[in-house]
C-alpha positions as CSV (number, residue, x, y, z in Angstrom):
1,M,0.4,-21.1,-6.0
2,I,0.8,-17.6,-4.5
3,G,2.6,-14.9,-6.4
4,I,4.3,-12.4,-4.2
5,L,4.8,-9.0,-5.9
6,V,7.6,-6.8,-4.8
7,V,8.4,-3.4,-6.3
8,F,11.8,-2.1,-5.1
9,F,12.8,1.6,-5.1
10,E,15.0,2.8,-2.2
11,D,15.0,-0.4,-0.2
12,L,18.5,-1.9,0.0
13,G,18.5,-1.8,3.8
14,N,15.2,-3.7,3.9
15,I,16.2,-6.6,1.6
16,P,17.8,-8.9,4.2
17,R,14.8,-8.7,6.6
18,L,12.3,-9.1,3.8
19,A,14.1,-12.2,2.4
20,A,14.4,-13.7,5.8
21,S,10.7,-13.4,6.5
22,L,9.9,-15.0,3.1
23,L,12.3,-17.9,3.7
24,S,10.7,-18.5,7.1
25,Q,7.2,-19.1,5.7
26,D,5.6,-22.4,6.7
27,Y,3.7,-22.4,3.3
28,K,6.2,-23.0,0.5
29,D,4.1,-23.0,-2.7
30,F,4.8,-19.4,-3.6
31,R,6.8,-17.5,-6.2
32,V,8.3,-14.1,-5.8
33,Y,8.1,-11.6,-8.7
34,C,10.2,-8.4,-8.5
35,I,10.9,-5.2,-10.4
36,D,13.4,-2.5,-9.6
37,N,12.1,1.1,-9.9
38,N,15.4,2.6,-8.8
39,P,17.5,4.1,-11.6
40,C,20.6,2.5,-10.0
41,F,19.2,-1.0,-10.5
42,Q,20.9,-2.4,-7.4
43,H,18.0,-4.2,-5.7
44,I,17.7,-7.3,-7.9
45,D,21.4,-8.2,-7.4
46,A,21.1,-7.5,-3.7
47,F,18.0,-9.6,-3.4
48,R,19.6,-12.5,-5.4
49,K,22.4,-12.8,-2.8
50,V,19.9,-13.7,0.0
51,F,16.9,-15.1,-2.0
52,C,18.0,-17.3,-4.9
53,D,14.9,-18.3,-6.7
54,F,12.6,-15.6,-8.0
55,D,11.4,-13.9,-11.2
56,F,12.2,-10.3,-12.1
57,L,11.1,-8.0,-14.9
58,P,13.6,-5.8,-16.6
59,S,13.7,-2.3,-15.0
60,Q,12.0,0.5,-16.9
61,G,13.1,3.2,-14.5
62,N,10.8,4.6,-11.9
63,I,7.4,3.6,-13.3
64,G,5.6,3.9,-9.9
65,F,4.1,1.6,-7.3
66,A,0.9,1.0,-9.3
67,K,2.3,0.2,-12.7
68,G,5.1,-1.9,-11.2
69,N,2.7,-4.1,-9.3
70,N,0.3,-4.3,-12.3
71,L,3.1,-5.7,-14.5
72,L,4.1,-8.2,-11.9
73,A,0.5,-9.3,-11.4
74,Q,0.1,-9.9,-15.1
75,Q,3.1,-12.2,-15.2
76,A,2.0,-14.0,-12.0
77,I,-1.5,-14.6,-13.3
78,E,-0.1,-15.8,-16.7
79,E,2.0,-18.3,-14.8
80,G,-0.9,-19.8,-12.9
81,C,-0.9,-18.1,-9.5
82,E,-4.3,-18.4,-7.8
83,Y,-3.5,-15.6,-5.3
84,L,-1.4,-12.5,-5.4
85,F,0.3,-10.9,-2.5
86,V,1.3,-7.2,-2.9
87,L,4.2,-6.8,-0.5
88,N,6.2,-3.7,0.1
89,P,9.9,-4.3,0.7
90,D,9.7,-2.7,4.1
91,M,7.3,-5.3,5.4
92,E,8.2,-8.3,7.7
93,L,5.9,-11.3,7.8
94,A,5.2,-13.7,10.6
95,S,6.1,-17.2,9.5
96,N,2.5,-18.3,9.2
97,S,1.2,-15.3,7.1
98,L,0.9,-17.0,3.8
99,S,-0.7,-20.2,5.1
100,I,-3.3,-18.2,7.2
101,F,-4.2,-15.9,4.3
102,K,-4.6,-18.8,1.9
103,K,-6.7,-20.8,4.3
104,I,-9.1,-17.9,5.0
105,C,-9.6,-17.2,1.3
106,D,-9.9,-20.9,0.4
107,Q,-12.7,-21.3,2.9
108,N,-14.8,-18.4,1.6
109,T,-14.8,-17.5,-2.1
110,A,-16.7,-14.3,-1.3
111,I,-13.5,-13.0,0.3
112,G,-11.5,-11.0,-2.3
113,I,-8.8,-9.4,-0.2
114,C,-7.2,-10.5,3.0
115,S,-4.5,-9.0,5.3
116,S,-3.4,-9.0,8.9
117,V,-2.9,-6.7,11.9
118,L,-0.2,-4.3,10.7
119,L,2.3,-3.3,13.4
120,F,4.9,-0.5,13.4
121,G,8.4,-1.6,12.8
122,Q,11.7,0.2,13.3
123,E,12.3,1.1,16.9
124,K,8.7,0.1,17.8
125,R,9.2,-3.5,16.6
126,N,9.2,-5.1,20.0
127,S,6.4,-3.0,21.5
128,E,3.9,-4.4,18.9
129,Q,2.1,-1.1,18.5
130,I,-0.6,-1.3,15.9
131,Q,-0.6,0.8,12.8
132,L,-4.0,-0.5,11.7
133,F,-6.2,-3.6,11.8
134,G,-7.8,-2.8,8.5
135,G,-10.0,0.3,8.1
136,K,-13.4,1.7,7.5
137,A,-14.0,4.2,4.7
138,N,-16.6,6.5,3.3
139,F,-15.7,5.9,-0.4
140,K,-17.5,8.9,-1.7
141,K,-15.8,11.4,0.7
142,Q,-12.5,9.5,1.0
143,V,-12.7,9.6,4.8
144,K,-10.7,6.7,6.3
145,D,-10.6,5.3,9.8
146,F,-7.7,3.2,10.8
147,L,-9.0,0.6,13.2
148,F,-7.2,0.0,16.5
149,C,-4.5,2.6,15.4
150,N,-1.8,3.1,18.0
151,Q,-3.2,0.5,20.4
152,Y,-0.9,-2.3,21.6
153,L,-1.4,-5.9,20.6
154,I,-1.1,-7.2,24.1
155,S,-4.0,-5.1,25.3
156,A,-6.1,-4.6,22.2
157,D,-9.1,-6.9,22.0
158,L,-8.8,-7.9,18.4
159,P,-11.2,-10.5,16.9
160,D,-9.8,-13.4,15.0
161,S,-11.2,-11.9,11.8
162,L,-13.0,-8.7,10.9
163,I,-14.7,-7.5,7.7
164,V,-13.3,-4.1,6.8
165,D,-13.5,-1.7,3.9
166,F,-9.7,-1.5,3.0
167,V,-6.3,-2.8,4.0
168,N,-2.8,-1.3,3.6
169,G,-1.9,-1.3,-0.1
170,G,1.6,-2.7,0.7
171,S,0.3,-5.8,2.4
172,T,-2.6,-6.9,0.2
173,F,-3.4,-10.6,-0.3
174,I,-5.8,-10.7,-3.2
175,R,-7.6,-13.4,-5.2
176,K,-6.7,-13.7,-8.9
177,E,-10.4,-13.5,-9.9
178,V,-10.6,-10.1,-8.2
179,V,-7.7,-8.8,-10.2
180,T,-9.0,-10.1,-13.5
181,R,-12.5,-8.6,-12.8
182,C,-11.6,-5.3,-11.1
183,G,-8.0,-4.7,-12.0
184,L,-5.3,-4.0,-9.4
185,F,-4.0,-0.5,-9.0
186,E,-4.8,2.8,-10.8
187,E,-1.7,3.6,-12.7
188,S,-2.5,7.3,-13.1
189,Y,-1.9,7.7,-9.3
190,F,1.7,6.6,-9.6
191,M,1.7,6.0,-5.8
192,Y,-0.5,6.7,-2.8
193,N,-4.3,6.4,-2.6
194,D,-4.0,3.1,-4.3
195,E,-5.7,1.0,-1.6
196,I,-8.9,3.1,-1.3
197,D,-9.4,3.1,-5.1
198,L,-8.9,-0.6,-5.3
199,A,-11.1,-1.2,-2.2
200,F,-14.0,0.9,-3.8
201,R,-13.9,-1.2,-7.0
202,V,-13.7,-4.5,-5.0
203,F,-16.7,-3.3,-2.8
204,K,-18.8,-2.4,-5.9
205,A,-18.0,-5.9,-7.4
206,G,-19.4,-7.5,-4.3
207,F,-16.3,-9.1,-2.8
208,K,-15.4,-8.9,1.0
209,T,-12.2,-7.6,2.5
210,V,-11.1,-9.3,5.7
211,V,-8.3,-8.8,8.2
212,T,-7.1,-11.5,10.7
213,S,-5.2,-11.3,14.0
214,K,-4.0,-14.9,13.6
215,T,-0.9,-13.6,12.0
216,K,0.9,-10.3,11.9
217,I,3.1,-8.0,9.7
218,W,5.5,-5.4,10.8
219,H,5.9,-2.2,8.7
220,H,9.4,-0.8,8.8
221,H,8.7,2.5,7.1
222,D,11.0,5.4,8.0
223,W,8.5,8.2,8.8
224,S,11.3,10.7,9.5
225,L,12.4,11.2,5.9
226,K,11.5,14.8,4.8
227,R,11.9,14.0,1.2
228,S,9.4,11.1,1.6
229,N,7.0,13.5,3.4
230,Q,7.1,15.9,0.5
231,A,6.3,13.3,-2.1
232,M,3.8,11.5,0.1
233,Y,1.7,14.7,0.8
234,Y,1.9,15.8,-2.9
235,Y,0.7,12.5,-4.3
236,M,-1.9,11.9,-1.6
237,M,-3.5,15.2,-2.3
238,R,-3.2,15.1,-6.1
239,N,-4.6,11.6,-6.2
240,R,-7.4,12.5,-3.9
241,Y,-8.7,14.9,-6.5
242,L,-8.0,12.5,-9.4
243,Y,-10.1,9.9,-7.4
244,F,-13.0,12.3,-7.1
245,K,-12.9,13.0,-10.9
246,K,-12.4,9.3,-11.8
247,H,-15.5,8.3,-9.9
248,Q,-17.5,11.4,-10.9
249,L,-17.9,12.6,-7.3
250,Y,-17.9,16.3,-8.3
251,F,-20.0,17.6,-5.4
252,N,-17.6,15.9,-3.0
253,L,-14.6,17.4,-4.9
254,L,-16.1,20.9,-4.6
255,Y,-16.9,20.4,-0.9
256,D,-13.4,19.1,-0.1
257,L,-11.8,22.0,-2.0
258,V,-13.8,24.6,0.0
259,L,-12.8,22.8,3.2
260,Q,-9.1,22.8,2.2
261,V,-9.2,26.5,1.5
262,A,-11.1,27.3,4.7
263,T,-8.5,25.4,6.9
264,I,-5.4,27.0,5.4
265,P,-4.5,28.8,8.7
266,I,-4.8,25.5,10.6
267,K,-2.7,23.7,8.0
268,I,0.0,26.4,8.2
269,K,0.2,26.1,11.9
270,W,0.3,22.3,11.9
271,F,2.8,21.9,9.0
272,C,5.2,24.5,10.2
273,G,5.1,23.1,13.7
274,S,5.5,19.4,13.0
275,L,6.9,19.1,9.4
276,S,8.1,22.0,7.3
277,K,7.0,24.8,5.0
278,S,8.2,22.9,2.0
279,V,5.8,20.0,2.8
280,L,2.9,22.5,3.1
281,K,3.8,23.8,-0.3
282,Y,3.7,20.4,-1.9
283,Y,0.4,19.6,-0.1
284,Y,-1.3,22.5,-1.8
285,L,0.5,21.9,-5.1
286,G,-0.9,18.4,-5.0
287,I,-4.4,19.8,-4.8
288,L,-3.8,22.2,-7.7
289,Y,-2.3,19.6,-10.0
290,G,-5.0,17.1,-9.0
291,I,-7.7,19.6,-10.2
292,L,-5.6,20.3,-13.3
293,G,-5.5,16.5,-14.0
294,E,-1.8,15.7,-13.8
295,K,-1.4,11.9,-13.9
296,G,1.5,9.5,-13.5
297,K,4.9,10.6,-12.2
298,S,5.1,14.3,-11.2
299,R,7.4,16.7,-12.9
300,F,8.6,17.9,-9.4
301,R,11.8,16.8,-7.9
302,F,11.3,16.3,-4.2
303,Y,14.2,17.3,-1.9
304,E,14.9,17.7,1.8
């Protein structure tokens, strides 16, 4: 059985599309496990109206992407799930996604993680523009390369399958044995940088990560939200430095810090031109608090 893990936060608008794509799956032996991180606790009731049969954990407030998924994974494993599928609420699956992922992993026990080509959703839904087809990473420097990024599915020459270093954290199909051996997400991050930390541990354990073009997933994230940008840049930069410290990559931490200071004029020009000064502030606050070792949910309240 496949356990599908869904952590809700501010996703009421995504629920009908998510439920429809789950109900459309040609592989039916799966169970959905949910938790609501939003203090309003509306998502479980909304999801129940369109998807009747699922398990949910009592809400504990906003405990973060990592801890929410870890709790759901624990329950799914205890109930006998062979595979887990971490799925963000803003994802939309092709109808053959579950069957393709399971078939790939069943055929090769060395494969620990599987995912598909990830396409931009929202207004780009019909253009099938690629967000990534997995990625390559230098784990020690945290340098990531999104493969086939911004190409179009109709013209991109994608292989049927490809061994990569990491996949998007919100569309991660993972073998139970990998979770029991390596763990799932690093809870001190709260959110962001989850996938590269997991990928590094999976890589060191000797498992392969594979993406396939035989199915596809659309990512309907709203990239325009300023509040989202503030939180995203803060946690990405804070967790970047927590990662360096966790894996004892102190030379890389120092080198990265020098680089961040040296490029301040470039960052100012870029942020003020394309985002905002407030996002720039949280970018550098993230670096500071990462070095200071802040973990879990930040004390900052992000605003527009």
